[in-house]
C-alpha positions as CSV (number, residue, x, y, z in Angstrom):
1,M,-0.1,0.1,0.0
2,S,1.1,3.6,-0.8
3,D,1.4,6.1,2.0
4,T,1.5,9.0,-0.5
5,S,-1.3,11.6,-0.6
6,P,-4.0,11.3,-3.6
7,D,-2.5,14.1,-5.6
8,S,1.0,13.0,-5.4
9,P,2.5,11.1,-8.3
10,P,2.5,7.6,-8.0
11,S,5.6,5.6,-6.7
12,V,7.4,3.5,-9.3
13,D,9.5,0.4,-9.1
14,L,12.2,-0.5,-11.8
15,V,12.7,-4.1,-12.0
16,I,15.8,-4.8,-14.0
17,P,17.3,-8.4,-14.3
18,V,21.0,-8.5,-15.3
19,Y,23.2,-11.3,-16.0
20,N,26.7,-11.0,-16.4
21,E,26.5,-7.3,-17.2
22,A,29.8,-6.1,-15.6
23,Q,30.5,-4.0,-18.7
24,A,27.1,-2.1,-18.9
25,A,25.9,-2.0,-15.3
26,A,27.4,1.1,-14.2
27,E,26.7,3.2,-17.2
28,F,23.3,1.9,-17.5
29,H,22.5,3.2,-14.0
30,Q,24.1,6.6,-14.8
31,Q,21.7,6.9,-17.9
32,L,18.8,5.6,-15.8
33,R,19.4,8.3,-12.9
34,A,19.7,11.1,-15.4
35,V,16.2,10.3,-16.6
36,I,14.4,9.5,-13.2
37,D,16.0,12.3,-11.4
38,Q,14.2,14.8,-13.5
39,L,10.8,13.3,-12.6
40,P,8.5,13.8,-9.7
41,N,7.8,10.2,-8.8
42,R,9.3,8.4,-5.9
43,F,11.5,5.6,-7.6
44,S,12.8,2.5,-6.3
45,I,15.3,0.5,-8.4
46,L,15.4,-3.4,-8.1
47,Y,18.4,-5.1,-9.8
48,I,17.9,-8.7,-9.8
49,D,21.4,-10.5,-10.4
50,D,20.4,-13.9,-12.1
51,G,23.5,-15.7,-11.1
52,S,26.2,-13.9,-12.6
53,T,29.6,-15.4,-12.8
54,D,31.5,-11.8,-13.5
55,D,31.9,-8.6,-11.5
56,T,28.2,-7.7,-12.0
57,L,27.0,-8.2,-8.4
58,T,30.1,-6.3,-7.1
59,I,29.2,-3.5,-9.1
60,L,25.5,-3.3,-8.2
61,E,26.4,-3.5,-4.6
62,D,28.7,-0.4,-5.0
63,I,25.7,1.4,-6.8
64,A,23.5,0.4,-3.8
65,V,25.9,2.0,-1.5
66,V,25.8,5.4,-3.5
67,D,22.2,5.3,-4.3
68,E,19.9,4.7,-1.6
69,R,16.9,3.9,-3.8
70,V,18.7,0.9,-5.2
71,R,17.9,-2.9,-3.9
72,V,19.9,-5.8,-5.3
73,I,18.1,-9.2,-5.3
74,E,20.8,-11.9,-5.7
75,L,19.2,-15.1,-7.0
76,S,20.9,-18.3,-5.8
77,R,21.8,-19.6,-9.4
78,N,21.0,-18.8,-12.8
79,F,17.1,-19.1,-13.3
80,G,16.7,-17.3,-16.5
81,H,15.4,-14.2,-17.6
82,Q,11.5,-14.8,-17.1
83,A,12.2,-16.2,-13.5
84,A,14.4,-13.1,-12.7
85,L,11.6,-10.8,-13.8
86,T,9.2,-12.6,-11.7
87,A,11.4,-12.3,-8.6
88,G,11.5,-8.8,-9.2
89,L,7.8,-8.3,-9.5
90,D,7.4,-10.3,-6.5
91,Q,9.6,-8.0,-4.5
92,S,8.0,-4.7,-5.9
93,Q,5.7,-2.4,-4.0
94,G,5.2,0.6,-5.9
95,E,1.9,1.7,-7.4
96,I,3.4,1.3,-10.8
97,V,6.3,-1.2,-11.8
98,I,8.4,-0.9,-15.0
99,T,10.4,-4.0,-16.2
100,M,13.4,-3.4,-18.4
101,D,16.8,-4.8,-19.3
102,G,19.9,-3.4,-17.8
103,D,21.9,-3.8,-21.0
104,G,21.1,-0.5,-22.6
105,E,18.8,-1.7,-25.3
106,H,15.6,-0.5,-23.5
107,P,16.1,3.2,-23.3
108,P,15.2,4.8,-20.0
109,Q,14.3,8.0,-22.1
110,L,11.0,6.2,-22.7
111,I,10.0,6.1,-19.0
112,P,8.4,9.6,-18.9
113,E,6.3,8.7,-21.8
114,M,5.2,5.4,-20.4
115,L,4.0,7.4,-17.1
116,K,2.2,9.7,-19.2
117,L,0.2,6.9,-20.9
118,A,-0.4,5.5,-17.4
119,D,-1.7,8.6,-16.2
120,A,-4.0,8.7,-19.1
121,G,-5.7,5.7,-17.9
122,Y,-3.9,2.6,-19.5
123,D,-3.1,-0.4,-17.0
124,I,-0.3,-1.7,-19.1
125,V,2.1,0.1,-21.6
126,L,3.7,-2.4,-23.8
127,T,6.7,-1.4,-26.1
128,Q,7.3,-2.7,-29.4
129,R,10.5,-2.4,-31.3
130,A,10.2,-0.2,-34.3
131,D,13.5,-0.9,-35.8
132,S,15.5,-4.1,-35.3
133,R,17.9,-3.7,-38.2
134,H,20.9,-3.6,-36.1
135,A,19.8,-7.4,-35.0
136,P,21.4,-10.1,-36.9
137,L,19.2,-11.3,-39.8
138,F,18.8,-14.7,-38.7
139,K,17.5,-13.5,-35.3
140,R,15.0,-11.0,-36.9
141,W,13.8,-13.9,-39.3
142,T,13.2,-16.5,-36.4
143,S,11.6,-13.7,-34.6
144,H,9.2,-12.9,-37.2
145,Q,8.3,-16.7,-37.8
146,F,7.8,-17.2,-34.0
147,Y,5.2,-14.5,-33.5
148,R,3.7,-15.5,-36.9
149,L,3.3,-19.2,-35.7
150,I,2.3,-18.5,-32.1
151,N,-0.4,-15.8,-33.1
152,R,-1.8,-18.4,-35.7
153,I,-2.1,-21.4,-33.5
154,G,-2.6,-19.8,-30.1
155,N,-5.7,-18.3,-28.6
156,T,-3.8,-15.1,-27.2
157,R,-2.4,-12.7,-29.7
158,I,1.1,-11.6,-28.6
159,L,2.5,-8.5,-30.0
160,P,4.8,-8.9,-32.4
161,G,8.4,-7.3,-31.8
162,G,7.3,-6.9,-28.4
163,A,9.8,-7.0,-25.4
164,D,10.0,-7.3,-21.6
165,F,9.9,-3.6,-21.5
166,R,6.6,-2.4,-20.2
167,L,4.8,-0.6,-17.7
168,M,2.1,-2.1,-15.2
169,K,0.0,-0.9,-12.6
170,R,-0.3,-2.4,-9.3
171,A,-3.4,-4.4,-9.8
172,T,-1.8,-5.9,-13.0
173,V,1.3,-6.8,-11.3
174,D,-0.8,-8.5,-8.5
175,A,-2.5,-10.5,-10.9
176,L,0.5,-11.6,-12.9
177,C,2.1,-12.5,-9.7
178,G,-0.7,-14.6,-8.8
179,M,0.0,-16.8,-11.8
180,R,2.6,-19.1,-10.7
181,E,3.2,-21.5,-13.6
182,Y,6.7,-22.9,-13.7
183,Q,6.9,-22.5,-17.5
184,R,6.8,-18.8,-17.9
185,F,6.4,-16.7,-20.9
186,L,5.5,-13.3,-19.3
187,R,4.7,-11.5,-22.7
188,G,1.8,-14.2,-23.3
189,M,0.6,-14.0,-19.7
190,V,0.6,-10.1,-19.7
191,A,-1.4,-10.4,-23.0
192,W,-3.9,-13.1,-21.7
193,M,-4.6,-10.8,-18.8
194,G,-6.6,-8.5,-20.9
195,Y,-6.3,-5.3,-18.9
196,R,-6.5,-2.0,-20.8
197,T,-3.5,-1.8,-22.9
198,V,-1.6,0.6,-25.3
199,I,1.6,0.2,-27.5
200,L,4.6,2.5,-27.4
201,P,6.9,1.9,-30.4
202,Y,10.8,2.5,-29.8
203,A,14.0,2.2,-31.4
204,P,16.2,-0.2,-29.6
205,A,19.6,1.3,-28.4
206,E,22.8,-0.3,-28.9
207,R,24.2,-2.6,-26.2
208,L,26.4,-0.6,-23.7
209,G,28.8,-3.7,-23.5
210,G,29.0,-7.4,-23.6
211,R,26.8,-9.4,-25.7
212,S,23.3,-10.6,-25.9
213,K,22.8,-13.6,-23.2
214,Y,20.1,-15.2,-25.4
215,S,21.7,-18.1,-27.2
216,L,19.9,-20.1,-29.8
217,R,19.2,-22.7,-27.4
218,Q,17.7,-20.5,-25.0
219,M,15.5,-18.5,-27.5
220,L,14.2,-22.3,-28.6
221,R,13.3,-23.1,-24.9
222,L,11.4,-19.7,-24.6
223,G,9.8,-20.4,-27.8
224,M,9.0,-23.8,-26.7
225,S,7.3,-22.7,-23.5
226,A,5.2,-20.2,-25.5
227,V,3.8,-22.6,-28.0
228,F,3.1,-25.4,-25.4
229,S,1.8,-23.0,-22.8
230,F,-0.4,-21.1,-25.0
231,S,-1.8,-23.7,-27.7
232,L,-3.0,-27.3,-27.9
233,V,-2.4,-27.1,-31.5
234,P,0.5,-29.5,-31.8
235,L,-1.8,-32.1,-30.1
236,Y,-4.4,-31.5,-33.0
237,I,-1.8,-31.8,-35.3
238,S,-0.7,-35.2,-34.0
239,I,-4.4,-36.4,-34.1
240,T,-4.5,-35.1,-37.8
241,I,-1.5,-37.0,-38.9
242,G,-2.7,-40.0,-37.2
243,G,-6.1,-40.0,-39.0
244,V,-4.3,-39.3,-42.3
245,F,-2.4,-42.6,-41.9
246,L,-5.7,-44.4,-40.8
247,L,-7.2,-43.4,-44.0
248,L,-4.1,-44.5,-46.0
249,A,-4.2,-47.9,-44.3
250,L,-8.1,-48.1,-45.1
251,A,-7.1,-47.2,-48.8
252,E,-4.4,-49.9,-48.8
253,M,-6.7,-52.5,-47.4
254,I,-9.5,-51.7,-50.2
255,Y,-7.0,-51.8,-52.7
256,V,-5.6,-55.3,-51.6
257,L,-9.0,-56.7,-51.2
258,S,-9.8,-55.7,-54.9
259,F,-7.2,-58.2,-55.9
260,W,-8.8,-61.0,-53.7
261,I,-12.3,-60.4,-54.9
262,G,-11.3,-60.1,-58.6
263,G,-9.3,-63.3,-58.1
264,Q,-5.9,-61.8,-59.0
265,Q,-4.0,-62.8,-55.8
266,A,-1.1,-63.8,-58.2
267,S,-0.6,-60.2,-58.8
268,L,0.1,-59.3,-55.2
269,A,3.9,-59.6,-55.5
270,P,5.4,-59.3,-52.0
271,G,6.9,-55.8,-51.6
272,W,9.6,-55.8,-48.7
273,S,10.9,-52.3,-49.6
274,S,7.5,-50.6,-49.7
275,L,6.5,-52.3,-46.5
276,M,9.8,-51.2,-44.7
277,F,9.1,-47.7,-46.1
278,V,5.6,-47.5,-44.6
279,L,6.9,-48.9,-41.4
280,L,9.6,-46.4,-41.2
281,V,7.1,-43.5,-42.1
282,V,4.3,-44.8,-39.5
283,G,7.1,-45.3,-36.9
284,G,8.5,-41.7,-37.3
285,V,5.1,-40.1,-37.0
286,L,4.2,-42.2,-33.8
287,M,7.6,-41.3,-32.2
288,I,6.8,-37.5,-33.0
289,T,3.5,-37.7,-31.8
290,L,4.6,-39.3,-28.5
291,G,7.2,-36.8,-28.2
292,I,4.8,-34.0,-28.6
293,V,2.4,-35.7,-25.9
294,G,5.6,-36.3,-23.7
295,I,6.6,-32.6,-23.8
296,Y,3.1,-31.7,-22.5
297,V,3.2,-34.6,-19.8
298,G,6.7,-33.3,-18.9
299,Y,5.2,-29.6,-18.3
300,I,2.4,-31.1,-16.2
301,F,5.0,-33.1,-14.3
302,Q,7.0,-29.8,-13.5
303,E,4.0,-28.1,-12.5
304,T,2.9,-30.8,-10.0
305,K,6.3,-30.7,-8.2
306,R,5.6,-27.1,-7.3
307,R,9.1,-26.1,-7.0
308,P,9.7,-22.4,-6.4
309,I,10.3,-20.5,-9.6
310,Y,13.5,-19.1,-8.3
311,L,15.4,-19.1,-5.0
312,I,16.9,-15.8,-3.5
313,R,20.4,-16.0,-1.7
314,A,20.4,-12.2,-0.4
315,I,18.7,-8.9,-0.8
316,R,20.9,-5.8,-0.2
317,P,20.3,-3.7,1.6
318,N,19.9,-6.7,4.1
319,Q,16.6,-8.3,4.2
320,P,15.3,-11.7,4.9
321,P,15.0,-13.5,1.4
322,E,11.4,-14.3,0.3
323,N,11.9,-17.1,-2.2
324,G,9.6,-17.5,-5.1
325,D,7.1,-20.3,-3.8
326,D,3.5,-20.1,-3.5
C-alpha cells in the first residue's frame, strides 16, 4: 500500500534483471538516473542478479551504497530471464512497476512517456521494437516466424516485436504475480490478462557492453514454452496426422481386397521395400506424436512438483529472502 497523498505522483518500481552485465551496469545506472532524477515520482530500483559469474554483483552492490533507491536481489543461481523478472515483480511494492533490461537496449528516456500513458488511464504500456535492423538477420527472421506461428495457433494474441520493457499498474502486477506456473512466458501471460493496454513503439539502443545472453538454445526453449503453454494445436496436428495414416491404411486395405475379390491374388507380389518404407514412416510419426505428448506431460510434471520459480540468496540492503514459492 502507498502512503502518498491522492494528489502526489504514483510511486514507481523499476525491475531490472541482469546477468553478466559488468561492462554495462554502471553506465546503464547513470543513464537511468539522468532520466528519473528529473521526474517527480518516488522511484525504487530493483536489480535482480540472475546468478552472474563476473563482477556484476559487486558493481551493483557499489551502486546500492551510493544510491539509496537501489535494492539488489541476488538469486542463488541462474534461473533465466523470465524467473528473474518474476523475482523482481514479487519484491516490488510501487503503485507502478516498469520492467526493463539492464544492457542499454531498453532506453530509459522512454520512461516519462510511459508514465504519461499510465496517467491517461492505461493499465499496461507495452513497448514494440520499431527498428531492429541492427539485430542479426537470422534473429530477425526467427523472431518474425515465431510471432507469426504463435499468433496463428494460439488463442492469445502476442505483440510481434514486443519486449519485456513494459509498464504495469499495481493491480495488473498483483494479478500477474498470482499466476505461478513454472514454465513462464511473461509476454503471453500479460497479453492473456486483457487489461487496458497501449502500445508504445521504440527504437532499440545499442548495447552498452558485452553481448546478448540469449543463445539459440535459450530462444528455442522460450519459444517452446510459449507454444506449449498457450496452444494445444501441436496435439491436434498429431491427431490429424494419425487420422491421415488411418485413411491411407484403409485405402491400402481396399486396394488389396480388390485383388482378392477379382481373383488376382497372383498379382500381389510381396513388396519388402514398400513395407519397410511404410513402417518407417508410421514409426517416425508415432515417435513425433509421442514426443509432443511427452512434452505436455513433462510440463504437467514440472507444475505438479510445485518447486519455487526462483530462490533468493540475499537482498541488499540486508533483508530476509522471500523465495518464489506459492
